[in-house]
N, C-alpha and C positions, 0 to 999 in steps of 0.2 A: 278798245276802251276809249271813250271820248277824251280829248285833251282837257287837262285841268280837273279830271275826275279824281276824287279822293275817297278812299274807303272810310266808312264811318267807324270811329273808334269803338271797340267792343264794349268798353265800359259805358259809353253813351247809349248804345243799343240796350244794354242791360238795364240802365236807369230808366229808359223809355218804357220798357216792358214792366219793370218793377213798379214804376209810378202808376201806370194804368192798372196793373193788378191790384195795387193797394187801394186806389180810388174805387175800383169795382167791389172789393171786399168790404169797404166801409159804406157802400151805397151812395157815394158822393158823385156829383156831376162830373163828366169827363169831357174836356175840350181837347181833342187830339192835336189840332193845329197849334194851340197854345203850348202844349207839351213839346211838340216837335221844335217850335221856335225857341223854347226855353233851353233845350239841350243842344241847339245849334245843328239840327239835322233837317234835310229837305223832306218834303211830303212823301216822296217815293222811298227815301231812306227810312223814314219813320214807320211807314206801313210794312216795309221789308223787315224792320226790326221786330215787328209784332208777330211775324211768321215764326213758328217754332224752328229754331236753327239746328244745325247739326250738333253744335256744342253749346250747352246752356250753363256752363259752370259758373258764369258771372251773374246769373239771374238769381236774386235773393229768394224768389218765390218758387224756385224749381229744385227738385231733388233728383239725383241720378238714379235711374232704374235699370240701366243696362249693365252688362258685364258680369263677372263672377261675383257671387255674394261675398260680403265681407267675412273674413275669418272670425272676427269677433263681433257678435251681434250686439245690438243695443241692450238686450237683456243680460248678456255676459258682462258688458261694461258696468251695468247697474249693480250686478252682484259684487264685482270687485270694488266698486265705489262704496258700497255699504260696509265692506270690511275696512277700508281705509278710514271710515268715519267711526268705526266701532272702538270704544276705549279699551276693550279687552285685547285688542291687537297692538296697542301702543307699546307694550312691553315685549313684543315679539319682533325679532329681526327678520324682515321680509325682503325677498327679492321678487322680480317679476314672475319667475316660475312658481315660487311658493305662494304668491298671491293668487295666481290662477288656480293652483291646486286647492287652496283653502276655500276658494269660491265655488269649487266643484265643477270647474270648466274643463271639459275633456278635449278642447281644441288643441291641435298640434302646432299652432303658430308659435314662432320663436319669441324670445324676450323683447327683441327690438320692436316687433309689431305691437306687443302689449304696451311697451313704453310710449310709442307714438299715440296710441289710443287713450292712455290714462294720464299722460303728462309727467307726473312725478310721484315717487313713493314718499318723499320727504314730509309733506304736510298737506293738510286741507284746511281752508278757512272759508267760511260762508260770507259772501259779499252782502248778504241781507241782514243777518242777525249777529254776525261776528263769532259764532261758534267755531271752534278749531280743534284739530287733531294733529299730533306730531308723531312721526315714526321714531323708533328707538335710536337709529343711527343719527338722525337729525337732532334729536334731543342731546345726545352726547356731544355732537359738534357745536351746538348752540351754547351749552354749558362751558365748554372749553373756550369758545370765543368770548363769552361774557367775562370769564375770569381773567383772560388775557387783557381785555380792554379796561377792566376795572383797575388792573395794575398800572396801566398807562394813563388813564383818565378817570380818576375816582371822584372828582368834584364837578359840579355843573359848569363852572367857568372853564374847565379844561375842554369842554365840548363846544364852547362858543367860537372857537377858531376853525371848527370843522365845517366845510361846505359839502353837503350831501348832493351828489350829482348822479345823473343817469338818463337813460332813454325813456321817453314817454310816448305811448302809442294810443291814439284816440280813434275810436270807431264811430261811424255815422250810420244810423239805420233809416229805413224808408219812412218810419213814423215820426221822424224829427228828433229821435233820442240820440244823445251823445254819451259815450262811455269811455272809460279807460279800459283798453283791451285786457281781459283777465290774464293773469300769469298762470302757469301750469297747475298750481295748487289752489287757485281761486275758483270757487264754484258755489253751489247752493246745497245746504244740508237737506235731508229728506223732508223735514217739516216745511222749510221754506219753498221747496220745489212744488209743494201742493198749492201754494198761493198763486193767484193768477198773474202777479206782476214780476215773477221770478224769471220768466222766459225772455229770450232775446233772439231775434232773427239774425240772419246773416248780415254782416257789415257790408254796406254798399260801397263806402269809401273809407279810407283810413288816412290819417295825418300823423307823421312821425317827427318828433322833436327831441332835442336834448336841453336839459335845464339843470340848475343847481339852486339849492336853498340852504340857508344857515341862519344863525342867530343875527337878526337885523340885516339879513342879506337875501336878495332874490336876483338871480341873473336874468338876462334876456333869454327868451327861447330861441333856439337855433333850429330852424326847419331844414331837414337835410334830405327829404325825398318829396318830389312833387307828384301829384296825381296817383297816389297809392291806391291800387285796387282793393276791394273788400277783403281779399285774402292775402294781402302783402304783409310780410312779417316786419319789414322796416328795420331789420337788424343791421347795425353799422359794421363795416369791415374795419380792420386795423388801420388801413391807409386812410379811410375816410375820417376815422376818429382822430388820427394824428394830424391830418390836414385841416379839417373843418373845426374840430373842437380844441385840441391842444394848441395848434398854431394860431387858429383864428380867434379863440376866446380866452383860453387859460394863459397863454404867453403874455398878453397885455396885463393880466392880473399880477404876474410876477414882477412887472416893472413898477408896480405900486408899492407903497411902504407898508401896506397892511399884511400882517403875517396870517397865513391860513394853511390848512391841511385839506387836500382834496380827497374826499371819500368817494370811491368808485364802486360800481355794481360788480360784485364778484361773479354773478351769473351771466355777465355779458362778455362774450369772447373778445370783442374789440378792445376791452380795457387791459388785456394782457395778463389776467390773473391765472391763466392755465399754465404758464411757463415763466421762467425768470429771464429767458433770453428771447427777445422779440423786438420789433421796431418801436413799439409803444414804450416798453420798459427802457429802451435805449434813449428815447427822447426825454423821458423823465430824469434819467441820470445826467444827461448832458445839461439840462436846464435847471437842475437842482430842485425839482418839484417834489414837495413832501406829500406823500399819498398814503392812504390806507384803504383796504377793501372792506365792504360791509360783510355781514355774515350771510353766507349763501342760503337761499331759500328761506329767508326770515323777513317777511314783509313788515312784521311788527317792530323790527329794529332798523327799518329804513324810512327816513323822513319822507322821501318821495312817494312812498306807498301809504303813508299814514295821515296826511293832512287833508285828504279829500272828504267830501260829504259822504254819508252812508250810501253804500251801493256804488259809489264812484260813477254816478250817472246823472245826466242833466237833460232838459228839454230845450230844443232850439226854438226860437221865436218863429212863428209861422209868417210867411210872406204871401200876402193875398193880392192876386192880380185880377183884373176885371176884363172879361171878354164878352162884349155885348151886354146882355142882362145877367150873365152868369159870373159867379165868383169862382176863381180857381185857386186853391191853396197849394202852393208849391214851395220847394226849397232850392236855393242855389247850391250847385255842386262844384263850382269852379274852385280851384286851389286857393285863390285869394280869400274867398268867403269862408271856406272851411278853416283856413289858418287864422282868420280873424276871430272865429268862434272859439278856437283853442286858446288864442291869446287872451280873450275875455275870461275864460275859465282860469287861466294862469294868474291873471291880475287879481282875480277874486280871492286867491289864497291869502288869508289874513296873517300878517306878520306876528300878531300877538299869539296866535295859535302855534305858529312855527317856533317862536321863542320859548313858549311853555314846553313844547315837545322836547326841544334841545336841552333845557334845564332839567328835565326829568330823565335824561338818558342814564345817569348812574343808578338811579332808583330802578329803572327798567331792567338794567343788566343784573342788578341784585335779585330782582324778582325772577329772572330767568334761572339764576343759580339756585335760589330757594325752591323754585318750582320744578327743578330737575329737567329743565329744557322746555317746559310748556310755553305756549304763546302767551304774550302779555296783552291784555285788553287795553284799548285806548279809546 
């Protein structure tokens, strides 16, 4: 191998292939040399990337056709999805095995396989129209949480000291769209799936950040992973959370005179909600940090899930470059550019909307109790 030779990053190859594939599908002019320069690959590396590789998992326009067929077909998953949306099943206590049975699926795959495919039994909420469905166990848990929090914070001003924090995951598609990566129960209902704008291709790149919002308060975003591939989960470890977030961000807050309560995401392992004895809980005890956890699998009760525009989706501004007489529409994929896009989305969150949401928290909790655990529209 020649001295100084470097392997081309797999994600760069994937983006070269994906960009060319997208331009071809749209009937747009293709300037391969400009694309190669944009992604920082040589001519030979660029043409090599266009050759079908042994592994194409990072190519957004490619689907795996090799290997053993999936134990759960797309049709099987659709059958189970329909049940999770069916109001008649909201009063039934389901587990993964009974869900498959009710859907008439004869597959012998175990509960863990079904769990990986379906995400969660707890709830479904449509990202397009807001329609929702909540499982029986989740309803009971939500009512219990709402009653407990109403005993502690029954007035709007009681919630004004709470800073709602959590991890935010942004996905970038080839067509210039940016979205907040869906949580396990976030999908589209059957009606919205029929619309042409409900689909989303594979994320080419992802950006992961941590942030906090509260009444009259917005933190700076903390980007904690660079160069995330399109399938990266961006999940913080406990050590990363303790070092980068608690030590790096929250500790300076404690030195200020402002009194606050940090609300953390109960569904995030890094926040230490799964056990009472861990490094994160120990840090909180040593530093006297007042915290509370949000209600698990309840996006309607989490500020960071509620303040975004409908569908939690945006369009990036196109960047047009000229090569000779041809115009080439491209998007920058470097970490700095993607983080700047996310920063702009974060800065666009209106404090008036945040403050209104916080003041309605007691009314929202009462509605959860009165509705016997159903999701609350916002």
